[in-house]
Phi, psi and omega in degrees: 000131182287141169282163177298125179084001182228140176228138182266137179233148174274125183228168174259120181259121179248124178222108185065235179264005185256135178237129181225150172264118183228170175262131182236134179271130178235147175289133180286138174233117180220155179284149171229120176268126182256125178240151179236131179248124182271186185296334180270012180065025173274132183250132178237135171284123185258313187199156168236127180233148175269121187219169170271122181303146183125130182059037181300320177300318178298318179299310183295316182291320176298319178296312181297325179289312183289344174269002175083009180276322172258130183260323183208169185300329182291342180279347179267130177256295179196188180214157176235128180249126169244186183295110178060023176222130176232134178246121179263119179268131186231170176262002182290144187287333179207168180252112180270092182295335178297335183287347178260004178300328180304328183301329186279356174234025177275346179277153183290350182263008189281340180087000177269140185294153182301322182297318179299317180296315182293318179299320180297321181293319180296332179290320187267354180297139178303150179274082181288147178296148178293139179236162177292162181305136182248130177295154177266153177292153175295140181302325182297336180295322185301321184294343180273346190287319183303318181292325178296314179296314182303324181292343181256352185275076182298316182292322177294318181298332181273328187248330184069010186225045182215145182263163179218152170230132186228147180246127181237157169281170178295341179268001176092018178272127178285122181262318182196149174212160180220148180239149177192157176294336178258130180298318180292326178294319179301318180289322176299320178298319180294312182292323177299320176300316181290324176299312181292331178279356177059044181247007177286148002278160185258052185287338183254035184224164175246133174259128175247128178252133186283345180238223180274164181254101179270168177305315184298323180290321177295321177301313181296318179296320179299319178299327181273002178079016181285133184248352184224117184231133175233140180232142178286335177258199184270151171271160171271166181297320181289330175297318179294319179299318179294319178300316181294317182288341183255359181070033181260129173288126184231124180239137178232171181049045184285125175227174181293338185238359182201164177193159172248126179260114183267334174205126183253000000 
């Protein structure tokens, strides 16, 4: 019987001169069409993403929020899930499709200059209330986070082919994490969970990314008010630029004994 997000396949395993038929667990990858229904019951197709099934409402809501279509928890009513299609019902009076144009130039291959992309993101970030100065986590805390996350990543441990995004306290306590074949989907699932729990902004938390830190991931974290990001892999140049312009602490190549601090 398949676990959620995992499917077993019969494969041929070759090791040296030995060949065996074994069962191998793989992360499921299937499309999800995200639709948005406004107050007038008009439905718009917003996006199709390839994802690992599970926590689809969190994924869809996290995506809509980080793309600037949902502004706050009160705008979400409910959702309807059909096979690989989810419709998010909202209280917003209309669907401004123009507001998602930014999504199409957030990748580094889009040909749009970094400054334009970063400026657009600062425009659409929610207007969070001003808070008093917040202390930063101790640097030593970061080195403890990868092993904590790894111990909870059941799907990764079984497949070796799935990404994770995790939220920690400044003291290193794991609060929530999400897994998906797509790095951006894992983070959308995490942020969607926090959006529905009405705990945004996440200024007093640490975000850990299981892979590299791309521009799109920093953008999504910025939308959620996250100020401290660590990645086990490398950041891109535009990710570092966005972190610097947004006052986000960014750490890459995080290991138990070393790390690179790109913006403190």
